[in-house]
C-alpha positions, 0 to 999 in steps of 0.5 A: 379328408383331415381338418375339414369342417364338413359333417358327413353324418348329417343325414343320420342324425336323430331329428332331435339333434338338429336343435342343438346349438353351441352354448354361448357360455361354452364357446366363451371359455377358451378365450375367457381363460386366458390369464390376460382376459378379465373374465366377467362371463362364466359363473364359476364359484371362488373355489380358493375361499374353501379350506383346500387343505382340509378338504383334500385331507378329507377326500384322502380318508374317503378313499383310503377308509372308505374306498371299497364302497366310495370306488364302487357302484352305487344305487341310481337315487343316490345313498341314503346318507346323502339324501338325508344331509340333502333334507338337512340343507333343504330345511334351512330354506323352510323345505322340511318334513312339514312340508312333505320333504323326505329323503326318500323322495330325493334323487341325486343327481349329476349337478343341476344339469342332469336333474334338468334332462331327467325332467325334460325326459320325463315330461316333454314330448316334441312340440311341447311348450316350456314357459320360462323367464325371458331371459333364463338359464342358457343350460336349460334352454338346451335341454328343452331345445334338445327335447324339441320343445317350444320355449315361450319367454315370460317378461320379468322386471325388478320383481321378477317374473310378472304374474300376468305375463304368465296367465297370458302365456298359458292361455296362448299355449292352449293346452300345450304348456307342460311346466313353467321352468322358474329360477325364482331367487337370484335369478340366472342370468338377470340376479332379480328375485320373485317377491313374496307376494308374487310367489303366492300368485305364481303358484295360485296360477299354476295350480289353477290351470294345473301346471307343473312348476320346476324350480330351479334353485342354485343361488338361494343360499347366497344371499347378501342383504337378508335371507332369501325368501322361502323357496316355491317348494316351501309353500306348496308340496304338490305340483312343485319339483325342486331342484338345486346343486352343491356346485355353488355352495361346495364344489362344481367339479364334483358334479353333485345336484339333486331333485326333490319330487312327489313320490310317484315322479321320484320313481320314474326319476330314478328310472330315467337316471339309471337309464341315463347313467347307471348311478351317481358317482359314489365318491362324489357322493361320498366327499359331499356327505363327508363335507357336510357331516365333518366340516363347517359348511355353514360357516362356509357358505358365510365365507362365500356370501361375504366374498360375494358381496364384496365383489358384487359391491365392487361391480356395481360400483365400477359400473356406476362410475364407468358405464357410458350414459344410457346403460342400466344394470340390475343390482342383485341381492344374492347369486352371482350375476348382474344383468346389464342393457346397453345403450340404444344401438349397441349390440352385445353378440356384435361387440363381443370381438372387440371385447375380446381384443380389448381383453374383457369377456362377458356373456351376451344376452342372446345366449339366454333366449330361445329365439335369439333376441336379448342383443341389447343386453349382456351378463356379468359375473362378479364370482370369481375376479377379485375386486381390483380385477372387477373394476379393470374389466369393467374399465375395458368394456366401457371403453369398448362401449364408448368407441361403439357409441362413437362409431354409430354417432357416425355411421348409425347403429347396423344391427337393430334389435328388441330390448329384452329383459328386466328393468334396473332396480331403480328404473321408472318401469320394466322394459319389456318390448 
């Protein structure tokens, strides 16, 4: 029967499929891409800031002059040339030969998402525990849930992950915690950054408990006010796997990321990747290699920083001017996102249909928690819309919230929820309940 939503294959799926759920962000794409909707939802980079003519010419030469290799199969680990360039990129953040970074220990992946999938394949058995910030990256949640792992969220505040929460969670897991997954710099979705002092404390805790650290660092180069703190991997070479991607600093459509891993783990990552995809795209790798070798990519990152700083400021100013009383938000020093906490009684997921009707999109906070909490929060992206469009989006969103508050004043809230996530930078203390 055509057109039915009945799934006749339910009893044939593997058990791990039962934990798969639709991404809150992916479900929004069809609506948020409409031209009449101001999308503050997805984390799309502003690709128009690239010198697209020069990039097009570069890729044309890649095909015409190097097509016999760039259009051919490659090796599972990724090309030597790209892995060498990746080490040059990491060295800007303090990850270099002095702390054991080598092209031999880099594995090229299909974006940061495949990097997460490979880590899950190597380390997670059904029932294992993953410790992760609350909130955390929705794509990581999907990977860990597909691996049938349990995600335990750790409290954050304006200074990032709370060390005492990590210590308590390790004890509670009773030896079942396989690793800490963390985005310590310009965190997605919260926008907060782990402080210098806490970085050392977190590493000390993990080392003492022999807990692996999976450091996800897509945004570290997108700083607005000062250089980002050195990554965790720049401080400790043992027990830390470092993941990153060119999706935020070059082009997400090429789907090129990487993992820097201890040597023994590197070999298993390569085998897992070959079983998964055989080899990453030689053409995409060639494009990134040529870009890093022949174009002023450091200047391009500065351009991205300036564009995103202006848009962040436009979002923060609009929130300050237009949001109803009781709304708070983080103030990121880099990255792409602001995390907002709604006034008491509002629910971001329940409010979403009315926001779409008002032609504005955001991501409800529930998408960033494995347990579905976070309804009092929402994520706002500022990288893609221009400043005037950002302000218009906030105006529309504020109007929806005012209507919701007026309804609740008459009828009362209908969707009680726990308040989750980091406090605003100027708030008196973290909202950890």
